[in-house]
VEXKOLMI-542114 format. One record per residue (C-alpha): residue in three letters; y negated, x, z negated. Coordinates in pm, whole numbers, padded with zeros to 5 digits, always signed. Layout:
BEGIN
ALAYXZ;...
//
This chain:
BEGIN
UNK-15785+01186+00136;UNK-15947+00858+00060;UNK-16168+00746-00226;UNK-16419+00493-00341;UNK-16780+00605-00352;UNK-16978+00604-00673;UNK-17307+00436-00725;UNK-17565+00595-00487;UNK-17917+00683-00596;UNK-18184+00504-00397;UNK-18410+00811-00378;UNK-18724+00597-00406;UNK-18614+00358-00132;UNK-18490+00620+00115;UNK-18143+00660+00258;UNK-17876+00886+00105;UNK-17778+01244+00187;UNK-17456+01435+00223;UNK-17369+01806+00198;UNK-17054+02003+00299;UNK-16992+02376+00256;UNK-16713+02624+00309;UNK-16630+02984+00212;UNK-16430+03082+00518;UNK-16076+03068+00653;UNK-15825+03334+00548;UNK-15639+03404+00230;UNK-15815+03326-00100;UNK-15634+03491-00387;UNK-15531+03227-00649;UNK-15698+03414-00933;UNK-16031+03394-00748;UNK-16014+03020-00686;UNK-16250+02937-00974;UNK-16510+03186-00852;UNK-16501+03036-00504;UNK-16524+02681-00639;UNK-16815+02772-00868;UNK-17022+02922-00589;UNK-16957+02621-00368;UNK-17072+02385-00645;UNK-17387+02587-00686;UNK-17445+02582-00314;UNK-17411+02198-00306;UNK-17659+02166-00597;UNK-17905+02395-00424;UNK-17895+02184-00112;UNK-17916+01862-00312;UNK-18231+01988-00488;UNK-18396+02019-00146;UNK-18274+01689-00015;UNK-18384+01495-00322;UNK-18748+01598-00266;UNK-18984+01381-00059;UNK-19032+01657+00197;UNK-18669+01783+00187;UNK-18506+01828+00529;UNK-18150+01899+00631;UNK-18228+02238+00786;UNK-18395+02365+00467;UNK-18109+02230+00266;UNK-17855+02416+00484;UNK-18049+02744+00435;UNK-18064+02681+00054;UNK-17686+02630+00034;UNK-17606+02942+00246;UNK-17852+03147+00052;UNK-17642+03084-00263;UNK-17321+03172-00075;UNK-17479+03495+00057;UNK-17594+03608-00287;UNK-17247+03580-00444;UNK-17030+03885-00382;UNK-16713+03681-00377;UNK-16790+03571-00020;UNK-16792+03765+00307;UNK-17162+03704+00373;UNK-17471+03888+00252;UNK-17378+04072-00067;UNK-17008+04164-00065;UNK-16973+04155+00313;UNK-16710+04352+00498;UNK-16835+04698+00591;UNK-16857+04850+00941;UNK-16648+05152+01033;UNK-16935+05375+00909;UNK-16951+05195+00573;UNK-17260+04977+00617;UNK-17335+04604+00597;UNK-17445+04431+00915;UNK-17468+04054+00896;UNK-17464+03768+01146;UNK-17620+03426+01083;UNK-17736+03117+01269;UNK-17877+02781+01194;UNK-17938+02465+01406;UNK-18128+02142+01361;UNK-17973+01840+01530;UNK-18283+01623+01569;UNK-18499+01885+01744;UNK-18228+02117+01881;UNK-18403+02412+01717;UNK-18176+02721+01686;UNK-18220+03060+01531;UNK-17983+03353+01493;UNK-17955+03717+01397;UNK-17675+03958+01481;UNK-17571+04295+01328;UNK-17866+04264+01093;UNK-17899+04551+00839;UNK-18099+04570+00521;UNK-18191+04203+00464;UNK-18070+04025+00157;UNK-18045+03679+00313;UNK-17987+03681+00692;UNK-18000+03298+00696;UNK-18375+03319+00606;UNK-18446+03515+00923;UNK-18242+03267+01132;UNK-18428+02978+00972;UNK-18771+03124+01048;UNK-18665+03200+01408;UNK-18555+02836+01446;UNK-18878+02696+01307;UNK-19100+02927+01511;UNK-18916+02839+01828;UNK-19085+02495+01808;UNK-19433+02647+01778;UNK-19676+02722+02062;UNK-19719+03097+02113;UNK-20030+03269+02240;UNK-20060+03316+02617;UNK-19749+03100+02668;UNK-19506+03361+02540;UNK-19158+03226+02473;UNK-19062+03278+02109;UNK-18727+03444+02045;UNK-18433+03251+01900;UNK-18179+03534+01875;UNK-18252+03891+01752;UNK-18013+04178+01675;UNK-17997+04507+01486;UNK-18309+04699+01391;UNK-18517+04468+01613;UNK-18420+04175+01397;UNK-18492+04366+01080;UNK-18839+04471+01203;UNK-18916+04114+01302;UNK-18821+03995+00951;UNK-19046+04259+00795;UNK-19338+04166+01026;UNK-19304+03801+00948;UNK-19287+03833+00573;UNK-18920+03750+00521;UNK-18895+04064+00308;UNK-19088+04381+00239;UNK-18997+04729+00342;UNK-18923+04821-00021;UNK-18701+04513-00062;UNK-18516+04593+00258;UNK-18436+04946+00133;UNK-18307+04805-00194;UNK-18111+04538-00010;UNK-17926+04795+00197;UNK-17768+04927-00122;UNK-17746+04594-00305;UNK-17541+04438-00019;UNK-17263+04697-00055;UNK-17027+04614-00344;UNK-16767+04823-00516;UNK-16494+04596-00385;UNK-16613+04632-00028;UNK-16629+05011-00068;UNK-16274+05024-00201;UNK-16151+04810+00089;UNK-16336+05037+00335;UNK-16174+05349+00185;UNK-15831+05190+00212;UNK-15876+05091+00573;UNK-16028+05424+00665;UNK-15713+05598+00536;UNK-15498+05359+00735;UNK-15683+05432+01055;UNK-15672+05806+00994;UNK-15296+05791+00930;UNK-15247+05590+01245;UNK-15448+05839+01454;UNK-15253+06129+01308;UNK-14918+05962+01378;UNK-15031+05893+01734;UNK-15123+06259+01790;UNK-14789+06379+01652;UNK-14592+06151+01880;UNK-14802+06207+02189;UNK-14521+06405+02354;UNK-14292+06104+02343;UNK-14415+05851+02595;UNK-14229+05557+02458;UNK-14346+05611+02100;UNK-14697+05678+02223;UNK-14703+05348+02413;UNK-14587+05162+02102;UNK-14856+05315+01881;UNK-15130+05237+02135;UNK-15028+04876+02138;UNK-15072+04864+01757;UNK-15377+05092+01685;UNK-15465+04932+01356;UNK-15127+04988+01187;UNK-15030+05264+00942;UNK-14674+05365+01026;UNK-14627+05484+00674;UNK-14768+05186+00486;UNK-14673+04917+00733;UNK-15017+04752+00702;UNK-15252+04600+00957;UNK-15619+04562+00887;UNK-15647+04251+01102;UNK-15344+04068+00970;UNK-15305+03810+00697;UNK-14930+03818+00729;UNK-14889+04120+00505;UNK-14780+04054+00147;UNK-15043+03831-00017;UNK-15136+03934-00366;UNK-15456+03997-00558;UNK-15683+04075-00266;UNK-15879+03818-00068;UNK-15848+03846+00309;UNK-16132+03647+00459;UNK-16180+03674+00833;UNK-16535+03552+00880;UNK-16818+03320+00788;UNK-16950+03085+00525;UNK-17113+02765+00638;UNK-17295+02448+00544;UNK-17369+02110+00697;UNK-17632+01865+00563;UNK-17763+01522+00656;UNK-18094+01414+00507;UNK-18244+01077+00413;UNK-18381+01036+00771;UNK-18033+01067+00919;UNK-18091+01411+01065;UNK-17808+01667+01068;UNK-17835+02044+01045;UNK-17574+02318+01012;UNK-17561+02692+00962;UNK-17331+02987+00917;UNK-17351+03344+00783;UNK-17104+03626+00795;UNK-17039+03988+00719;UNK-16796+04002+01007;UNK-16445+04141+01029;UNK-16343+04445+00830;UNK-16407+04787+00992;UNK-16599+04637+01278;UNK-16777+04864+01522;UNK-17145+04925+01444;UNK-17353+04670+01636;UNK-17075+04423+01678;UNK-17194+04060+01687;UNK-16954+03785+01598;UNK-16947+03412+01659;UNK-17168+03336+01358;UNK-17471+03443+01560;UNK-17377+03302+01903;UNK-17519+02973+02027;UNK-17264+02693+02035;UNK-16988+02902+01874;UNK-17033+02932+01499;UNK-17221+02610+01437;UNK-17348+02306+01623;UNK-17550+01996+01531;UNK-17613+01705+01757;UNK-17880+01437+01755;UNK-17804+01073+01682;UNK-17654+00895+01983;UNK-17776+00549+02068;UNK-17676+00272+02026;UNK-17395+00388+01798;UNK-17626+00591+01567;UNK-17350+00845+01520;UNK-17432+01212+01478;UNK-17195+01506+01448;UNK-17216+01867+01329;UNK-16963+02133+01257;UNK-16916+02495+01158;UNK-16632+02730+01257;UNK-16478+03024+01079;UNK-16218+03281+01195;UNK-16174+03569+01438;UNK-16512+03573+01609;UNK-16410+03709+01945;UNK-16167+03422+01997;UNK-16418+03157+01892;UNK-16692+03300+02112;UNK-16464+03272+02415;UNK-16410+02903+02338;UNK-16774+02801+02259;UNK-16581+02621+01983;UNK-16852+02452+01774;UNK-17021+02283+02068;UNK-16696+02176+02230;UNK-16565+02030+01901;UNK-16877+01821+01844;UNK-16885+01693+02203;UNK-16516+01591+02183;UNK-16562+01427+01844;UNK-16849+01217+01974;UNK-16688+01117+02303;UNK-16323+01084+02220;UNK-16175+00751+02103;UNK-15930+00944+01886;UNK-16212+01048+01653;UNK-16327+01366+01480;UNK-15990+01456+01332;UNK-15832+01478+01678;UNK-16132+01674+01805;UNK-16101+01937+01531;UNK-15728+01983+01585;UNK-15756+02004+01963;UNK-16045+02252+01955;UNK-15873+02466+01697;UNK-15556+02477+01905;UNK-15764+02582+02204;UNK-15915+02865+02002;UNK-15577+02990+01888;UNK-15434+02978+02240;UNK-15702+03203+02380;UNK-15561+03526+02530;UNK-15695+03867+02585;UNK-15809+03975+02240;UNK-15689+03987+01880;UNK-15330+03892+01973;UNK-15145+03784+01665;UNK-15456+03689+01463;UNK-15434+03314+01432;UNK-15658+03244+01133;UNK-15938+03000+01197;UNK-16092+02687+01047;UNK-16344+02413+01121;UNK-16543+02186+00896;UNK-16694+01882+01071;UNK-16922+01609+00947;UNK-16977+01287+01137;UNK-17236+01045+01008;UNK-17319+00680+01084;UNK-17665+00543+01015;UNK-17847+00214+01057;UNK-18199+00150+01167;UNK-18437+00004+00909;UNK-18646-00280+01046;UNK-19014-00184+01071;UNK-18935+00176+00978;UNK-18842+00485+01189;UNK-18612+00611+00919;UNK-18236+00569+00924;UNK-18016+00451+00639;UNK-17697+00648+00601;UNK-17405+00406+00595;UNK-17093+00625+00621;UNK-16981+00984+00663;UNK-16645+01130+00772;UNK-16561+01485+00672;UNK-16280+01672+00845;UNK-16141+02013+00757;UNK-15879+02171+00985;UNK-15738+02523+00951;UNK-15455+02747+01063;UNK-15504+03011+00796;UNK-15321+03033+00462;UNK-15622+02878+00288;UNK-15967+02730+00346;UNK-16228+02672+00074;UNK-16449+02366+00104;UNK-16688+02163-00105;UNK-16898+01851-00059;UNK-17153+01638-00238;UNK-17379+01341-00171;UNK-17562+01049-00321;UNK-17237+00855-00328;UNK-17090+01115-00572;UNK-17175+01206-00930;UNK-17105+01574-00886;UNK-16985+01819-00611;UNK-16617+01823-00521;UNK-16468+02165-00442;UNK-16119+02281-00353;UNK-15918+02565-00200;UNK-15694+02399+00059;UNK-15365+02584+00105;UNK-15076+02558+00347;UNK-14741+02727+00395;UNK-14725+02998+00657;UNK-14448+02813+00841;UNK-14671+02506+00885;UNK-14893+02438+01182;UNK-15257+02336+01159;UNK-15340+02160+00839;UNK-15593+01875+00859;UNK-15772+01688+00579;UNK-16007+01394+00623;UNK-16231+01207+00390;UNK-16444+00908+00473;UNK-16727+00796+00235;UNK-16898+00463+00271;UNK-17253+00432+00148;UNK-17303+00070+00026;UNK-17538-00097+00269;UNK-17892-00130+00129;UNK-18075-00455+00187;UNK-18279-00418+00501;
//
């Protein structure tokens, strides 16, 4: 994927910016492609609005983009999230700033419209001095996270009560009812066959399957039709005019998850990672992962991918493919679930003489995925409007990898 950049805006003498977003790895039904592309475009515009301001920073732009993705019920984040086994929404989210290393995350968070806002505030407050030398938290879960959000003005108690209902959509409820019936049928079949040891062993090995319907709530290999099957996570990566990268993720988690389950979207170094500029190359890297959370947590995937992309002579494309293969090869959980994706942004910047700011000179965007589809979008000062697409691959194929490199014309220094 190669292309010539358009004319960049100078942004009042500052360097350019770049934005990349995704709506998760899995199966995106073709009839919903337009809806996914629309929300990604809106997310890019929201981030661009932040970055075009004098005080706009990459971490605020990431939060703005993810906020849009959370509010649209087409995604598995915020409103429209997968439900827990007891029919509730519990969200995971995290955000990281590359220049400062600030990180904030929430896990299994109920009753908050935009989990990314809580993660953002945690990250910012982690850099502040607390009274009596107390160490500020960077990762909160469950009701504790919700109470912290209320106490720090992220939302009001009344808004939280309304959000608990607003987050649950009709589509999510219908999916929950379908999967509940599947689990009940599987349990009933297991009880009936308990006298036959061989059959019992077979059913135990496949607890999520309905013997009558032949379905599996964790599989994308069933017949693909009108229903989206999205494993986990939306994400965003932004680089601002100063050359600082930030990234974040948000997720409703896997369908029918156990109450209190925390996925990779909330875990440090797993769902997202943003590194600082490395001297003298002035290269910075950030990425966001999506897929079966338990596998990605075991791999510390986001951190490992960024480190490899920075250090390897083969470049970011090789790093994404190798890390993704490592995730898929993990054993011990979710055997047979091989849907995952990674979106990575590597930026090059140049020092401005007599100025601490950096001028963005080039970016390389890599998307690698093993799932049937992966929705991505990107935008920057070298483009006239956001570009969005639903990448698709055949089931028989291995990992699909797409790369795009954008050169920002060098400004006179």
